[in-house]
C-alpha atoms as one frame of an Amber mdcrd trajectory, in Angstrom:
protein
  73.504  41.652  92.934  77.064  43.614  92.078  77.842  43.417  96.112  77.055
  39.217  95.975  78.868  39.116  92.851  82.008  40.861  94.334  81.870  38.456
  97.413  82.280  35.454  95.172  85.617  33.450  94.855  87.080  33.977  91.452
  85.657  37.954  91.169  88.473  39.890  90.104  85.491  43.470  89.688  82.303
  43.754  89.292  80.202  46.999  88.258  77.275  48.437  86.775  77.853  49.104
  83.160  76.424  52.490  82.160  77.604  55.427  80.715  78.391  58.098  83.626
  75.542  60.789  84.489  75.399  64.073  82.790  73.903  67.351  83.999  70.488
  67.563  82.514  67.851  71.206  83.006  64.353  69.364  84.081  61.439  71.543
  83.599  58.396  70.043  85.452  54.971  71.662  84.676  52.788  72.438  87.309
  49.637  71.611  86.508  47.574  73.260  89.273  49.374  76.088  88.646  48.875
  76.154  85.456  44.794  75.595  85.561  44.626  78.113  88.041  46.100  81.077
  85.374  43.814  78.948  82.445  47.145  78.578  80.680  46.805  75.180  78.835
  49.641  72.543  79.401  50.097  72.454  75.588  51.038  75.880  75.608  53.669
  75.518  77.865  54.883  72.273  76.659  55.165  73.834  73.129  56.971  76.843
  74.578  59.503  74.445  76.145  60.153  72.404  73.189  60.799  75.463  70.967
  62.740  77.100  72.867  64.887  74.254  73.790  64.545  71.706  70.737  63.489
  74.226  68.208  60.593  73.876  66.038  59.862  74.742  62.404  57.967  78.008
  62.256  57.860  78.538  58.569  59.366  77.460  55.146  61.696  79.275  52.840
  61.540  78.669  48.746  65.095  79.172  47.158  64.586  78.151  43.483  62.944
  74.502  43.352  64.269  73.937  46.772  61.800  74.347  50.423  63.814  74.584
  53.667  62.426  74.475  56.903  63.018  77.779  59.304  63.202  76.474  62.699
  63.030  79.146  65.720  64.810  78.438  69.023  66.165  80.584  72.114  69.898
  81.334  72.154  71.901  79.303  74.214  72.342  82.217  76.932  68.849  81.672
  77.592  67.901  78.292  77.396  71.288  77.268  79.225  70.018  79.301  82.318
  67.250  78.176  84.746  66.963  81.710  85.494  66.667  83.260  82.180  64.405
  80.439  80.767  61.706  80.553  83.911  61.380  84.461  82.708  60.330  83.515
  79.374  56.277  83.864  79.022  53.368  82.348  77.959  50.461  84.336  76.418
  47.481  83.024  78.353  43.629  83.062  76.697  42.692  86.219  78.614  45.781
  87.660  77.065  47.568  87.848  80.330  51.833  86.957  79.707  52.130  84.838
  82.491  56.217  83.506  83.318  57.199  80.178  82.931  58.947  80.219  86.413
  55.000  80.333  87.588  53.655  77.524  85.637  56.870  74.885  86.077  60.149
  74.131  88.484  63.020  74.589  86.012  66.232  73.095  87.907  69.682  71.146
  87.088  70.113  67.593  87.878  72.395  65.247  87.038  71.161  62.104  85.188
  71.588  59.087  83.032  72.958  59.899  79.743  71.816  56.993  78.286  68.943
  54.247  79.052  69.910  50.923  77.423  67.085  48.760  75.802  67.202  45.235
  74.400  63.666  43.726  72.642  62.075  47.290  73.648  62.854  46.422  77.073
  64.802  48.270  79.471  68.015  46.799  80.703  70.824  47.255  83.213  74.264
  45.465  82.406  76.419  44.211  85.285  79.898  43.681  84.014  82.109  40.953
  85.784  85.497  39.483  85.176  86.673  36.337  86.031  89.868  35.135  87.413
  91.128  32.423  88.620  88.179  29.981  88.668  86.130  28.093  85.954  82.946
  29.208  84.521  80.630  26.633  85.295  81.319  26.366  88.820  81.641  30.286
  88.937  78.142  30.686  87.316  76.527  28.054  89.419  77.788  29.660  93.217
  76.891  33.097  91.587  73.069  31.723  90.477  72.658  30.471  93.830  73.503
  33.062  95.320  71.655  35.489  93.790  68.124  33.444  93.706  68.858  32.985
  97.360  69.353  36.942  98.413  67.633  38.831  95.579  63.880  39.181  96.153
  62.224  40.408  92.766  59.238  39.927  90.713  59.868  37.449  88.406  56.706
  39.054  85.916  58.572  42.348  86.056  62.328  41.483  85.582  64.525  38.839
  84.976  68.026  38.140  84.899  70.251  36.820  81.910  73.546  35.658  81.411
  75.228  37.050  78.614  78.555  37.205  77.176  81.410  34.473  77.660  78.868
  32.765  80.165  76.306  32.405  77.201  78.926  30.870  74.738  80.154  28.482
  77.716  76.785  27.067  77.724  76.275  26.563  74.258  79.427  25.135  73.865
  78.166  22.771  76.956  75.306  21.524  74.961  77.240  21.073  71.665  79.576
  18.936  73.666  76.997  16.535  75.214  75.690  16.017  71.894  79.104  15.457
  70.470  79.905  13.184  72.818  76.871  10.791  72.391  77.594  11.102  68.503
  81.294   9.710  69.100  80.161   6.822  72.266  77.340   5.813  69.227  80.014
   5.847  66.233  82.767   3.815  68.515  80.059   1.381  69.201  79.243   0.908
  65.494  82.872   0.651  64.213  83.559  -1.681  66.863  80.711  -4.122  65.893
  81.943  -3.677  62.280  85.602  -4.747  63.674  85.006  -7.746  65.981  81.145
  -8.783  64.851  80.016  -9.658  68.406  78.227  -7.610  70.464  79.918  -8.843
  73.827  83.229  -8.069  72.064  82.090  -4.498  71.304  80.863  -4.038  74.840
  83.885  -5.198  76.308  86.270  -2.789  74.688  83.480  -0.100  75.269  84.312
  -1.085  78.502  87.508   0.882  79.373  85.348   4.260  78.993  84.356   3.974
  82.692  87.242   3.616  83.658  88.876   6.014  81.737  86.107   8.462  82.874
  86.907   7.141  86.731  90.598   7.942  86.437  89.712  11.733  84.652  86.657
  12.738  87.661  89.538  11.490  89.995  92.139  14.077  88.555  89.294  16.712
  88.355  88.693  16.319  92.424  92.197  16.450  93.272  93.334  19.513  91.758
  89.937  21.456  92.151  88.832  21.632  88.921  85.223  21.164  87.097  83.686
  19.795  84.149  83.475  22.189  81.803  84.322  23.013  77.781  88.192  22.465
  78.339  87.896  19.395  80.288  85.164  17.559  78.030  87.258  18.034  75.584
  89.965  15.985  77.483  87.473  13.508  78.398  87.154  13.068  74.448  91.013
  12.598  73.695  91.006  10.002  76.452  88.010   7.883  75.569  90.032   7.779
  71.900  93.419   6.305  73.489  91.716   3.998  76.025  89.285   2.521  73.290
  92.591   2.345  70.959  94.402   0.356  74.031  91.260  -1.862  74.498  90.773
  -3.030  70.541  94.674  -3.904  70.675  93.922  -6.136  73.605  90.783  -7.693
  72.312  92.270  -8.273  68.706  94.757  -9.749  70.447  92.701 -12.047  72.469
  90.762 -13.166  69.657  93.968 -13.826  67.469  95.550 -15.890  70.045  92.492
 -17.960  70.496  92.119 -18.461  67.135  95.328 -20.814  67.358  93.803 -23.666
  69.512  95.072 -22.723  72.974  92.672 -22.858  76.387  91.046 -20.091  77.086
  92.986 -19.274  80.249  96.405 -19.728  78.551  95.657 -17.728  75.446  94.546
 -14.330  77.599  97.971 -14.750  79.549  99.803 -14.989  76.367  97.709 -12.352
  74.441  97.971  -9.986  77.777 101.838 -10.383  78.129 102.449  -9.903  74.249
 100.444  -6.437  74.447 101.447  -5.391  77.723 104.440  -3.307  75.939 102.204
  -1.670  73.413  99.463  -0.456  75.447 102.158   0.924  77.825 104.149   2.495
  75.215 101.071   4.369  73.977  99.760   5.449  76.946 103.534   6.527  78.274
 103.670   8.342  75.428 100.607  10.561  75.353 100.845  11.207  78.815 104.277
  12.565  78.939 103.491  14.911  76.351 100.878  16.304  78.105 102.678  16.408
  81.089 103.784  20.149  81.020 100.442  21.537  79.981  98.766  19.051  83.224
 101.424  21.357  85.381 101.744  24.642  83.457 100.475  27.566  86.055 100.810
  30.511  83.488  98.768  33.129  82.538  96.029  31.855  80.266  96.775  28.128
  81.149  93.160  26.939  82.215  92.301  25.717  78.957  94.844  23.661  78.436
  95.455  22.692  81.802  91.985  21.071  82.292  92.434  19.190  79.012  95.668
  17.823  79.880  94.940  16.964  83.571  91.902  14.700  82.332  93.962  12.985
  79.537  97.242  12.302  81.892  95.531  11.257  84.799  92.522   9.308  82.791
  95.165   7.373  80.790  97.404   5.927  83.950  94.250   5.116  85.604  92.482
   3.680  82.243  95.874   1.601  81.339  96.176  -0.217  84.604  92.411  -1.296
  84.917  92.843  -2.179  81.014  95.714  -4.353  81.873  94.494  -5.910  85.143
  90.411  -5.666  84.621  89.494  -6.410  80.960  91.520  -9.882  80.406  89.818
 -10.752  83.468  86.441  -9.688  81.934  87.277 -11.248  78.524  87.966 -14.598
  80.188  84.680 -14.260  82.315  82.431 -13.237  79.712  83.948 -15.768  76.864
  83.741 -18.894  79.526  80.064 -17.975  80.067  79.390 -18.056  76.568  81.407
 -21.327  75.781  79.728 -23.174  78.867  76.182 -22.230  77.466  77.027 -23.363
  74.065  78.645 -26.423  75.450  74.956 -27.266  77.393  72.911 -26.376  74.449
  74.942 -29.008  72.558  74.921 -31.607  75.017  71.061 -31.451  75.036  70.599
 -31.717  71.298  72.956 -34.367  71.777  70.446 -36.318  74.714
């Protein structure tokens, strides 16, 4: 797993996170020798436990207090494999048998700690990601590990934690927030205009803005992550505001009794400057952040890239496409109303 992670673009470092190994005194009981010499394994284990870890042998009473008296071997004995092997265990027959004949005693290098989580052993692999967004990095890492590492899923499992887990939770919250924002905008727009078709026309600028943001992500190599999602939320707000300005003026000019096509041309011309000023100011303000390349600018660059490019595309489409759509929808509604009225008068 570590070698695969090191080969993925964006990996600054990858290693198994664990404490360094330490020297350990390992005593492995030879059960066959113990059975042959008639020495119980429990007696051997008691000797080892008493010598190395210590064991209470009696109690000492001092006034109303009780103290355990613990016996253990001196450090010179328990730190030496030879001296520990010279200790004897008394067999049921009375024969004293050296520990070296009943167990293999040796020094080895072993793990200092064994990590557990929820009563299960775990090995932690630590990764430092640099120069790449977490979403695409995690997707490639999961795909490579699934394809190249074979393990029993019943006995082992792979979990992503740390910043990866935080990213996943943030994405889930953002999906909910985006849906909630869209619903709230639809409700408020309906209260503003009182007509479903005009509400949908204003909301139609959202796909236009999304198109601009996605084009920028494609050209710059960015991906859809938490930072760019926040940029889309800001972009939707400004784009819908421009749509409201246009549609509200369409309604106002149309209410003066002017013909549909003439009213749309006049209303669009009147709101050309406010819409361009709003988009231009927002884009220029975000441009330095979109062009930033220093350390720690990944988040702000993702937000600004979406806002700048999305506003450019959505503003152009709002000024060109929205009047056309409004004209087509209103002409269709008026023709239907006229046909209905003519049928009633016959």
